[in-house]
FIPATOR-58960 format. One record per residue: x, y, z of N, C-alpha, C, CB in turn. Coordinates in steps of 0.05 Angstrom, whole numbers, plus 32768, in hexadecimal, padded with zeros to 4 digits. Atoms other than C-alpha are relative to their C-alpha. Glycine has a CB too. Layout:
REM residues N
XYZXYZXYZXYZ;...
This chain:
REM residues 368
80087FE7800D802682C37E6F80067FFD7FE280108018800C;7FFE8003801C801A82C27E24801280167FF47FE580007FF2;7FEF7FED800C804E82E37DF97FF080127FED80177FF27FF1;800E7FEE8012803783217DD3800A7FFB7FE48006801D8008;7FFA8005801C803483167D89800D80197FF37FE77FF87FF0;7FF27FEA800D806583417D627FF0800A7FE8801C7FF77FF7;800E7FF48016804583727D328014800C7FED7FEC8015800A;7FEF7FF48015806383897CF07FF7801C7FFC7FFE7FEF7FE6;80067FE48006806783D37CE3800380047FE280138013800F;80017FFD801D805383E37C9C7FF6801D7FF97FED7FEB7FF3;800A7FE6800A804984247C757FF47FFC7FE4801880157FFE;800E80018019801684287C3D7FF8801C7FF87FE77FED8001;80037FE480098016846A7C178007801380177FE380057FF7;7FF57FF07FEA803E84877C517FEF800080198005801C7FF7;801180027FE8800984737C8480087FE7800F7FE17FFF7FF8;7FF680177FF1802584467CBB7FE97FEF800C801280088017;801380127FF47FFF84097CD5800F7FE8800B7FEA7FF87FEB;7FF480187FF4801083CE7D017FED7FE87FFC80068004801E;8011801880067FF783897CEB800E7FE7800A7FFA7FFF7FE1;7FF4801A7FF8800283417CFE800F7FF47FE97FEA7FED800A;7FF1800E8016803483167CD77FED7FEE7FF180177FEF800C;801180108012801482F37C9C7FE980107FF47FF47FE9800F;80157FEF800C7FE5832D7C8C800980097FE47FFB80198012;7FFA7FF6801B7FE1833F7C438000801E7FFE7FEC7FF47FEB;7FFF7FE380047FEE83857C297FE4800B7FFD801180077FE8;801B7FF680047FA5838B7C147FF18002801B7FF17FED7FED;800E7FFF7FE67F8A837A7C5A800D8015801280017FE4800D;7FF37FEA7FF07FBE83A97C797FF5801B7FF7801E7FFF7FFD;800B7FE7800A7FA483E07C4C7FE380048009800180017FE1;801B7FFF7FF67F5D83CF7C617FFE8008801D7FF17FE67FFB;7FFF7FF77FE47F7183DA7CA98003801E800180177FF2800F;7FFE7FE380027F8384217C957FE6800C7FF6801880097FEF;80197FF6800D7F46842B7C68800580187FEE7FEC80078016;7FFE7FE880127F3784637C38800A7FF97FE480128014800C;7FF78004801B7F56846C7BF480197FEF7FFD8005801B7FF4;7FE8801080037F9584467C047FFA7FE27FFC801180048019;8007801C80037F6F84047BFF7FFF7FFA7FE27FE47FFA800D;80018007801C7F7D83E47BBB7FE57FF27FF980177FED7FF9;8019800E80097F4083CC7B9380067FE27FFD7FF5800C7FE6;7FFD801D80037F3483817B907FE77FF57FF380057FF2801C;8016800C800E7F09835C7B5E7FFE7FE28003800380077FE2;8001801D7FFD7F1C83147B6D80047FF8801D80157FF37FEF;7FFB80077FE47F3383157BB67FE68002801080168011800C;801880007FEE7EFD83037BEA80097FF4801A7FE87FF07FF3;7FF580097FE67F1082FE7C337FF17FE8800B7FFF80178014;801080167FF57ED882CC7C4180057FE67FF07FE280067FFE;7FFC801880117EF0829B7C0A801E7FF980017FF680057FE3;7FE4800A7FFF7F3082727C13800A7FFC7FE380027FE68010;7FF48004801A7F5E82737BD77FFA80167FEC7FF87FE67FF5;80077FEB80137F4182B17BB7801780147FFE7FE7800F8008;7FEB7FEB80047F6D82E97B9B80157FF77FEC800D8007801A;7FE9800680117FA882EE7B6C7FF87FFC7FE3800D7FE88009;80088005801B7F8082ED7B2B7FFA801A7FF07FE87FEF8000;80087FE880107F6583327B17801680147FFD7FE8800C800D;7FE97FEE80017FA5835A7B267FF8801D8003800F7FFD7FE7;80077FE47FFC7F7E83997B37800C800C801A7FE280038001;7FF57FF67FE67F9E839D7B7D801E80037FFF7FF77FEC8016;7FE37FFD80027FE583A67B63800A8019800F800880027FE3;7FF37FEA7FF1801183D17B90801E7FFF7FFC7FF87FFF801E;7FE37FFE8002805A83E77B92800C7FFE801B8008801A7FF1;7FF280027FE6808683D07BCB801B800E7FFD80057FE18008;7FE77FEF800380BB84077BD080157FF880147FF9801D8003;7FED800A7FEC80DC83E77C0D7FF67FE5800A800380148018;8008801C7FFA80DB839C7C1A7FFC7FFC801E80147FED7FF6;800280047FE380E9839C7C658018800F800C80007FE28008;7FE97FF57FF2811983B67C9A80197FF07FFB7FFB8003801E;7FE9801180058146837A7C8F800A80027FE47FF97FE38007;7FF87FFE801C814683817C447FF080177FF37FFA7FE57FF0;800F7FE88009813283C87C2F7FFE80027FE2800D8018800B;80017FFD801D813983BA7BE57FE27FFF7FF680107FE97FF2;801C8000800A80F883C97BBD7FFC7FE77FEF7FFA80197FEF;80068016801180D583917B99800080097FE37FE47FF38006;7FFB7FF6801C80E683947B4E7FE680047FF180117FEC7FF2;80187FFE800F809E838D7B367FE9800680137FFA7FE77FEF;80197FFD7FF1805883A07B4C7FF67FE5800A7FEB800F7FF0;800980197FF5803A836B7B797FE280028006800F7FFA801A;801C80027FF97FF383547B867FFD8002801E7FF37FE57FF5;80027FFC7FE37FE1836F7BCB7FF07FEC800E7FF5801C8005;801180137FF37FAE83397BD8800F7FE580057FE77FFA7FEF;7FF180197FFD7FE383027BD4801C8005800D80037FF27FE6;7FE67FFA7FF5802183267BF07FFE8007801D800D80177FF0;80017FFB7FE3802C83247C3B80148016800780067FE78010;7FEF7FEA7FF8804B835E7C6080197FF6800F7FF080148012;7FE880057FF1809083607C7F80058019801280197FFB7FEE;7FFB7FEA7FED80A8838A7CBA801180167FF3800F7FF58019;7FF27FE9800D80BC83CF7CA07FF980047FE3801D7FFD8004;80077FFE801C809B83C67C5C7FF3801B7FFA7FEE7FE97FF7;800D7FE78009808784057C367FF47FFA7FE5801580177FFE;801080068017805184007C017FF5801A7FF57FEA7FEC8006;800C7FE9800D803984337BCE7FE87FF77FEF801580107FEE;8017800780107FF3842F7BB17FF780187FF07FE87FF78013;800A7FE9800F7FD084707B9D801680167FFD7FE8800C800C;7FEA7FEC8002801184977BA780147FF87FEA800F8002801A;7FEE80098015803384707B6F7FF480037FE580097FE28005;800A7FFE801B802784867B2780027FE67FF0800E80167FF0;7FFD801A800D804184427B117FE97FED8006801B7FF38008;801680117FF9800B841E7B377FE680097FF37FFC8000801F;80197FF6800C7FD3844B7B1D80007FFB7FE27FFE801E8005;7FFF8006801D7FEB84427AD57FFC7FE27FFB801C80097FF5;8004801D80037FEF83F67ADE7FE37FF8800580127FF18013;801C80077FFA7FA983F57AFC7FEE80087FE87FF6800F8019;800F7FF980187F8E841A7ABF80037FEA7FEA800A801A7FF5;7FFC801580147FAD83E47A937FF17FE68008801D7FF97FFE;800F80177FF87F8D83AD7ABD7FE380037FFB80057FFA801F;801C7FFB80067F4983CD7AB77FFA7FFE7FE37FF8801C800B;80048003801D7F5283D27A6C80007FE37FF88017800F7FF2;8001801C80077F6183887A697FE67FF3800980187FF2800E;8019800B7FF67F2483787A937FE880087FEE7FFA8009801C;80167FF780117EF983A07A6380037FF87FE37FFE801E8002;7FFC8008801C7F1483807A237FE87FF27FF580197FEE7FFE;8017801080097EDB834E7A1E7FE78006800F80077FE38002;80187FFA7FF17EAB836B7A507FED80127FF08008800E801B;80127FF080117E6D83847A2B7FF8801A800E7FE77FF07FF9;80097FE67FF57E5683CC7A347FE280008001800B80187FEE;801D80027FFD7E1083B87A497FF78009801B7FF77FE37FFB;80087FF67FE57E0D83DF7A8A7FE3800A8001801280178008;801C7FF77FFE7DC983FE7A777FEC7FEA80047FF9800F7FE7;801380167FFC7DA883B97A7880097FEC80157FFB7FF27FE6;7FF580137FED7DD483967AAA7FF58004801C801F80018002;800C7FFE7FE57DB483877AEE8015800880157FF37FE68008;7FEB7FFA7FED7DF783927B108007801E800080197FF07FFA;7FFA7FE480027DFB83DB7AFA7FF7800F80197FF3800C7FE7;80067FF17FE87DFE840A7B35800D7FF480197FE380018005;7FF1800C7FEB7E2283D87B6280157FED7FF57FEC7FF08013;7FED8010800E7E5583BB7B32801C800980077FFC80007FE1;7FE47FF97FF97E9E83B97B4A801080087FE7800D7FE9800E;7FF17FFA80197EB883B97B027FF7801B7FF57FFC7FEB7FEC;800A7FE680097E8C83F57AF1800D801680107FE280018003;7FF37FEC7FEF7EA8841C7B2C801E80027FFA7FFC7FFA801E;7FE3800180067EEF84067B1C8006800E7FE5800A7FE38000;7FFB7FF4801B7EE9841C7AD37FFD801E80017FED7FF47FEC;80037FE37FFD7ED184617AE88018800D800F7FE68007800E;7FEA7FF57FF07F0A846A7B1A801B7FFC7FF380007FF2801B;7FE58006800B7F44844A7AF580007FFA7FE2800C7FE9800F;80018007801C7F2C843E7AAE800980167FEE7FE47FF77FF9;7FF87FEC80157F3D84617A6D7FE780047FEF80187FF67FEF;80187FF880107F0D84837A3D7FFC7FEE7FE88002801C7FF7;8002801180187F1D84547A03800E7FE68003800B800F7FE8;7FF3801A80007F36840F79F380107FFC7FE77FEC7FE98003;7FEF800680177F6D83F679C57FFA7FE57FF4801D80018008;8007801B80097F4C83B379BA7FF180027FE57FEF7FF18015;800B7FFE801B7F3B83AA79707FF37FE77FF6801580087FED;800A801980097F248362796D7FE47FFB800B80127FE98009;801B80077FF87EE08342797580007FF5801C7FF47FEC7FEC;8002800A7FE57ECB833779BC7FF57FE480017FEE80138011;8008801C7FFE7EC082F079D47FE27FFF800780117FF18015;801C80047FFA7E7982D679D77FFD7FE380097FEE80067FE7;8006801B7FF67E5A829979F97FE37FFA7FFB80077FFE801E;801C800880037E1C827179EE7FF28002801B7FFF7FE27FF6;80107FFE7FE77DE5827D7A217FFC7FE5800D7FE5800E7FFA;8002801A7FF27DE282487A567FED80048018801C7FF7800A;80137FFF7FEA7DAA823A7A87800B7FF080177FE47FF47FF7;7FF4800E7FE87DC7822A7ACC7FED7FFE8017801A800F8008;801480027FEB7D87822B7AF47FEB80157FFF800E8000801B;80167FED80007D47824F7B038005801880117FE77FF28009;7FFB7FEA7FEE7D65827E7B36801880117FF980047FF5801C;7FE77FF180067DA982937B19800380027FE280197FF1800C;7FFC7FFB801C7DB682B27AD5801E80057FFB7FF080197FF7;7FE37FFE80077DFC82AB7AB5800380107FE7800C7FE47FFD;7FF77FF180177E1882E07A86801E7FFD7FFE7FF7801F8002;7FE4800680017E5B82C47A74801080167FF280057FE67FF1;7FF17FEA800D7E6E83007A488009801580147FEE800D7FEA;7FF97FEC7FEC7E71832B7A8780157FF680147FE88009800F;7FEF800C7FEC7E9C82FB7AAF801D80087FFD7FFE7FE17FFF;7FE47FF980017EE383107AC280117FEA800C8004801A8010;7FF280177FF67EF782CB7ADD800E8006801A80147FF67FEB;7FF57FFA7FE67F0182E07B2480007FE880127FF18017800E;8001801A7FF27EF182997B3D7FF18002801B801C7FF68006;800E7FFE7FE67EC882B47B787FE97FEC80027FF6801C8003;801780127FFF7E8A828C7B6580087FE380037FEF80047FE7;7FF6801C7FFE7EB3824C7B5E80087FFA801D80177FFC7FED;7FF880047FE47ED182557BA47FE87FFF8012801380168009;801880007FF07E8D82657BC07FF17FE67FFF7FED80177FF8;800E801980037E6C82277BA480117FE9800C7FFA7FFA7FE3;7FEF80157FF67EA881FD7BB880017FFF801F801C80037FF5;7FFD7FFE7FE37EAA82157C007FE680028010801180178007;801A7FFE7FF27E6082207C107FED7FE97FFA7FF4801A7FF9;8012801580087E3F81E67BED800E7FE580017FF480057FE4;7FF5801B7FFF7E48819B7BF080057FF47FE47FED7FEE800F;7FFE800B801B7E4381907BA5800280177FEC7FE87FEE7FF9;7FFC7FEA80137E6281C47B777FFA7FF67FE4801D800A8001;800A8008801A7E4281C27B32800E80107FE97FE280047FFE;7FF57FF080157E6A81F77B0C801D800680067FF0801A7FFC;7FE37FFA7FFD7EB2820D7B01800A800E7FE780107FE78007;7FF37FF380187EE382287ACD80067FEA7FEC801A800E8008;7FFB801280167EE282037A8B8012800E7FEB7FE67FF67FF4;7FEF7FF480147F16820E7A558019800D800B7FF180147FEF;7FE77FF37FF87F5982327A568004801A7FF180187FED7FFB;7FF97FE7800D7F7482767A457FE880117FFB800E7FFA7FE6;80177FEF80077F4382A37A207FE77FF07FFB800780117FE8;8018801180037F1482687A197FF47FF8801B80077FE67FF0;800A80077FE57F0A82627A657FE4800C80048014800A8016;801B7FF77FFB7EC282697A7C7FF57FF280197FEE7FFC7FE8;800F800C7FEA7E96825D7AB87FE97FF07FF47FF580168013;80158011800C7E6882237AA87FFD7FE7801180067FF97FE3;8004801A7FF47E4C81E17ABF80097FEB7FEC7FE27FFB8008;7FF4801380127E6981A17AA37FEC7FF37FED800D7FE98011;8014800D80117E2A817F7A887FE6800F80037FFC7FE28006;80177FEF7FFF7DF981B97A897FEF7FFB80197FEE7FFB7FE7;800E80057FE77DE881AE7AD27FF5801A800B80137FF38014;800D7FE87FF37DBE81DD7AFD800F8006801A7FE27FFA8005;7FF37FF77FE77DDA82067B367FED80028017800E801A7FFC;80147FFE7FEB7D9A82017B5F7FFE7FE880117FE580077FF3;800280197FF17DAA81BF7B7F80098002801D80107FEA7FF2;7FF67FFB7FE57DC981DC7BBE7FF28019800C801E80028002;800F7FEA7FF37DAC820D7BF18010801980057FF57FF6801A;7FEF7FE87FFC7DE6823F7BF2800C800A7FE680157FFA8014;7FF47FF980197DF682457BA87FF9801D7FF87FF87FED7FEA;80077FE480077DD382897BA48014801480097FE68006800C;7FEC7FEE7FF77E0E82A87BC7801480077FE9800F7FF58017;7FEE7FF980177E3482A77B847FF7801A7FF480007FEA7FEB;800A7FE7800A7E0882E27B71800C801780107FE180028002;7FF57FEA7FEF7E21830C7BAC801E80047FFC7FFA7FFA801D;7FE37FFD80027E6B82FD7BA2800980087FE4800D7FE58007;7FF87FF9801B7E6B830A7B578004801F7FFE7FEB7FF77FEB;7FFB7FE380017E8B834F7B4C7FF4800E7FE8801E80058001;800C7FF580187E6A83597B087FE57FF47FFC80127FFA7FE7;801B800A80047E2883477AE97FFF7FE57FF27FF080137FEF;8000801A800C7E3C83017AD37FEC7FED800C801C7FF48001;801380117FF27E1082DF7B077FEB8012800E800E7FED8014;80147FEF7FF57DCE83017B177FE87FF080097FF780157FEB;8017800D7FF47D8D82F17B3B7FE980007FEB7FF7800F801A;8015800280147D5882D77B0B7FE5800B800B7FFC7FE37FF7;80197FF77FF47D2082E77B3C7FFD801E80017FFD7FF4801C;80017FE380007D3283317B3B8009800C7FE68010800A8017;7FF47FF780197D4C83367AF47FEC80137FF180087FE87FEF;800E7FEC80107D3483747ACD7FE7800A800E7FF87FF47FE5;80187FF77FF37D0083847B028002801C800B7FF97FED8017;7FFC7FE47FF67D1E83C47B1E801D800780017FF48002801C;7FE57FF77FFE7D5C83ED7B1F80098002801E8004801B7FF2;7FF780017FE47D8783E97B5E7FFD801B800D801D7FF78001;80017FE57FF37D8684357B697FE380098005800E80147FEE;801C7FFB7FFA7D3984347B6A7FF77FF080197FEF7FFA7FE8;800780117FEA7D3884007BA2800C800B801A80087FE37FFB;7FF77FF77FE67D40840D7BEC800A7FE980107FE8800F800F;7FF580177FF07D6F83DE7C127FFA8003801E801E7FFD7FFB;800580007FE37D5983CD7C59800B7FE7800C7FE180038005;7FF780177FF17D77839E7C8C7FE87FF1800B801480088016;801680117FF67D4A83647C9E800C7FE580097FEA7FFC7FEB;7FF8801A7FF67D4F83217CC17FE87FEE800480108002801A;801480147FFA7D2882E17CCB800D7FE8800C7FF17FF87FE5;7FF580197FF47D3082A07CF180007FEA7FEA7FEE7FF78018;7FFD801480157D4A82727CBB80047FE5800C801880087FED;7FFD801B7FF67D4582277CC5801A7FF37FF97FE97FEF7FF6;7FE5800A80077D88821C7CA4801480098014800880087FE3;7FED7FF77FEB7DBD821C7CDB8018800F7FF5800A7FE8800F;7FE97FF2800C7DF282367CAA7FF9801B7FF5800B7FEF7FEA;80097FE6800A7DC882727C967FFC801380177FE67FFE7FF0;80027FEC7FEB7DCD82B17CC07FE5800D8002801580157FFD;801A7FF380007D8982CB7CAB8000801E7FFF7FF07FF78017;7FFE7FE380017DA383127CA8800580097FE38017800B8012;7FFF7FFA801C7D9783307C637FFB801E7FFB7FEC7FF07FF1;80087FE580097D8B83707C3C7FE97FFD7FEC8018800F7FF2;8017800180117D4683787C1D800180197FEE7FE67FFF8010;80007FEA80137D4483A37BDE7FE280047FF880117FFA7FE6;801D7FFC80027CFE83C17BE07FF980197FF17FF58002801C;800D7FE8800B7CD283F27BBC7FE48001800A800180017FE0;801980017FF27C9884037BE87FFF7FE780127FE980007FEC;800380187FF07C7F83C27C0780097FE77FF07FE47FFD8009;7FF8801780117C9A83967BCE801E7FFB80027FF880067FE3;7FE580087FFE7CDA836F7BD680097FF57FE480047FEA8016;7FF78009801A7CFF83687B9480167FEC8001800980187FEF;7FEA80147FFD7D3D83427BAB800A8001801C801680067FEC;7FF580037FE57D60832A7BE9801E7FF97FFC7FF27FE98010;7FE3800580027DAC832C7BF1800C7FFE801C800E80167FF0;7FF180017FE67DDF831F7C28800A801C800680177FEC7FFF;7FF47FE77FF87DFB83597C4F801D80027FF97FFC8005801F;7FE47FFC80097E3D83757C35800D80168010800180057FE2;7FF17FEB7FF37E74839E7C55800880157FED80187FF4800E;7FF97FEA80107E9483DC7C3A80127FF97FE8800E80158010;7FF0800980167EC183B37C0D7FF07FED7FED80197FF1800A;8011801080127E86838F7BEC80017FE38005800880057FE4;7FFF801C7FFA7E92834D7C0F7FE97FF98013801B7FF9800D;8017800A7FF17E5A83247C2E80097FFD801E7FF57FE57FF5;7FFA80037FE47E5883287C7A7FFA7FE480097FF080148011;8007801C7FF97E3582E57C817FEE7FF57FE97FF07FFE801C;800E800B80167E1A82B77C4B7FE37FF78008800F7FE77FF4;801C80077FFB7DCF82A87C457FF87FE97FEE7FED80187FFC;80098017800F7DA8826D7C2B7FEE80097FE97FF17FEC8012;80117FFA80177D8082697BEB7FE38004800780027FEA7FEB;801C7FFC7FF77D3E82657C117FFB801D80077FFA7FEE8018;80037FE47FF97D4982AA7C2E800380127FE7801580088015;7FFA7FF080177D6382C57BEC7FEA80007FEB801A7FF77FF4;8012800280177D3182AC7BB97FE27FFC800880087FE97FEF;801B80087FFA7CF282957BDE7FF1801380137FFF7FE5800B;800D7FEE7FEC7CE582C97C157FFF801C7FF580107FFF801B;80037FE6800D7CCB83057BEE7FE8800F800A7FFE7FFC7FE2;80177FF27FF47C92831B7C1C800A800F80197FE97FEC8006;7FF77FF07FE87C9B83527C517FFA7FF2801A7FF3801B8000;8006800E7FE77C7983267C8580137FEA80077FE47FF57FFF;7FEC80157FFB7CB182F37C7E8018800B8010800A7FF47FE6;7FE77FF47FF57CE483247C9C7FFA80138017800F800F7FEA;80017FEC7FEB7CF1834F7CD8801380167FF780097FF5801C;7FF07FEA800C7D0983927CBB800D801080177FEF80127FEE;7FF17FF27FEB7D3F83B27CE68003801E7FFA801C7FF48003;7FFD7FE380067D4883F47CC1800E80037FE5800F800E8016;7FF27FFB80197D6884157C84801D7FF680007FFF801E7FF9;7FE4800880037DA983F97C6B801280187FFB80037FEB7FE9;7FED7FEA80047DE584287C70800D7FFC7FE5801580008017;7FF58001801B7DFB84387C2A801680157FFD7FEA80057FEB;7FEA7FED80047E3C84597C157FF680197FF380167FF37FEE;80097FE5800A7E3384A37C07800380037FE2800E8016800F;7FFB7FFC801D7E50849F7BC17FF17FEC7FEF801D7FFE7FFB;800D801480107E2684647BAC7FE7800B7FF47FF97FE78012;80187FF7800D7DEE846F7B7A7FE77FF5800E80007FF67FE3;8017800B7FF17DC184447BA77FF78014801680087FE5800D;80077FEE7FEA7DC3847B7BDC7FED80167FF68019800C800C;80117FEA800A7D9C84AA7BAE7FE37FFC8008800280027FE2;801B80057FF87D5A84897BC07FFD7FF1801A7FF27FF07FEA;7FFF80107FE77D6A84707C057FEA80088013801C8004800E;80157FFA7FEC7D35846A7C3A800B801080177FF47FE5800A;7FF97FF27FE77D38849B7C737FF17FF480187FF9801E7FFE;800F800F7FEB7D07846F7C9A7FEF7FEB7FF27FED80138010;800F8017800B7CE0842F7C907FE47FFF800B800F7FE68005;801B80007FF57CA084437CB47FED800B7FEB7FFF8011801A;80137FF880147C6584477C857FEE8016800B7FEF7FE77FF7;80117FEA7FF67C3C84887C8C7FE47FF68004800080187FED;801B80087FF97BF884807CAC7FEB800E7FED7FF98006801D;80157FF580107BB9848B7C837FEF801380127FEE7FEA7FF4;800E7FEC7FF07B9684CB7C9B7FE280027FFA800D801B7FFC;801D7FFE80087B5284C47C777FEE7FF480167FFB7FF37FE5;8011800E7FEC7B3784937CAB7FFF8010801A800C7FE48006;80017FF07FE87B4B84C17CE47FED80187FFD801C800A8007;80127FE980057B2684FC7CC57FE37FF880018007800E7FE6;801B800A80027AE884D27CBA7FF87FEF80197FFC7FEF7FE7;8006800E7FE77AE684B87D0380027FE27FFD7FE380078008;7FFB801D80027B0284747CF17FF27FF37FE87FF87FF38018;800E800C80177AD484697CB4801280017FE87FE6800E7FFA;7FF0800180187AF784527C757FF1800E7FE980067FE37FF9;800E7FF480177AE8847A7C357FF57FEB7FED801380137FF1;800C801380127AB884567C07800280087FE37FE27FFD8007;7FFE7FF6801C7ABF84827BC9801280187FFF7FE380067FF6;7FEF7FE880067AF484B17BAF7FF780097FE4801F7FF98001;800B7FF680197AD384DB7B79801480107FF07FE780118006;7FEF7FF180127AF984F57B3D7FF080187FF680097FEE7FE8;800F7FE880077AE2853D7B35800380077FE3800A80188011;7FFC7FF9801C7AFD85417AEE7FEA7FF47FEF801B7FF77FF7;8016800C80107AC885117AD57FE6800E80047FFE7FE28007;80197FF37FFA7A92853A7AF67FFF801C7FF37FFB8002801E;7FFF7FE5800A7AA885807AE2800480027FE28016800F800E;7FFB8001801D7AB9856B7A9B801580147FF77FE680057FF1;7FEB7FED80067AF685987A9E80127FF47FEA801180068018;7FEE800C80137B2085667A767FF27FF47FE980107FEB800E;800F800A80167AEA85577A437FF780167FED7FE77FF0800A;80077FEA80137AEC858C7A0C7FEB7FF77FEC8019800B7FF2;8015800780147AB0858E79DD800A80007FE47FEA80138003;7FF57FFF801A7ADE859979A280157FEB7FFD800B801D7FFA;7FEC801480057B06856179848018800E7FF37FF57FE97FED;7FE97FF180097B4B857F797D800D7FF47FE7801580028015;7FF4800D80187B60854C79487FF280087FE67FFF7FE28003;800F7FF880187B2B856879188004801D7FF97FE37FFA8003;7FFB7FE480057B4285B0791D801680037FEC8006800F801A;7FEB7FFB80137B6885C978E180148013800B7FF4800B7FE6;7FEB7FEF7FF67BAA85E678F580037FFC801E7FFA801D7FFA;7FFC80037FE37BC385EE793C7FE880098011801980108009;80177FF97FEF7B9085F179758005801B800D7FFD7FEA8016;7FFF7FE57FF57B80863579927FEA800180167FFB80157FEB;80137FFD7FEA7B5B864B79D17FE480087FF6800A80148014;80197FF8800B7B24866979A57FEF7FE97FF6800480157FEB;800E8017800B7B118624798D7FED7FF4801480137FEB7FF7;8011800C7FEB7AF0861279D07FE78012800480107FFD801B;80187FEF7FFB7AA7862979DD8001800C801C7FE77FEF7FFE;80007FF37FE77A9A86577A167FED7FF380137FF8801D7FFD;8011800B7FEB7A7E863C7A587FFB80158015800D7FE6800C;80077FEC7FEC7A59866F7A83801180197FFD80037FF4801C;7FF17FE880057A7E86A77A62801E7FFE80037FF780158012;7FE480047FFC7AC286897A70800A7FEE7FE980077FF3801B;7FF6800F80177AEB86717A3480177FEF8009800880127FEA;
């Protein structure tokens, strides 16, 4: 008979939960759900080694454990700190945590450009949401923001290094999903940047497009969908296809407007993490509705701006003209305005001195 695994009892914002040993505070909070879950800009549960860089998930450990109830002297990163039996954690109930999170957001926005009106990530940007929830109205930064030379990294992926927050997600994705990683972090300190070593392209592997999905900001965007439509004007629908790549699940989200597919992305959970990675063939090359089997509308969070134009159904309405005409298709739709000459005044308004008046028009059949 197998021994039952001992579970640790933890309290997060006074809400108890039992988790397995080795679970991080962040994942324990995700088991509870709701507002007690700290935000995470660099941690990604599907990527090994992620976390511990952005510091947005800082929490306060007010009680270390039952064996050692002393509080931890400093705020800790919840994505890298494992729980102990009897641990008590404060997140949104701690003013110290909320104040520290505002400072972290201010640091992240020091060099980040305020180009949300033109950024393709606007409307689904984690940093944008974080700045509205925990940001401040102004900045104390008085120096010139850093700039980078534009770099072409391939025909499918666009790099905006000025928006990058160095979360390392794209590096871990390329390192763990592809056989030949072409990019990484170059430089040190404030000179660090995402780049390729000798201006190489990122289109040499079939799964490199997933760096677009894992990027929390608009640093890496889809060239095939760039500037073509706003995300809140598109309708996300779940779709699937039989992909020939054995590592691709074939389950995607199609961002459509009418019958036109503007972009294809992987399906994400409520924390913005990819459920299963997809290949570049599904992402960039399959942009016709006949390539997919549409399952139905994608469930969108109620507070998301994308939900404003969400589909209530994906069935196209039937044309009724053919039914009225006993199956015959209409051959001519006549514009009555060109026949009645209603919109063709006999007087050129631009030649009238002063403002136009109703008396300037001639009478037709006694009607002015």
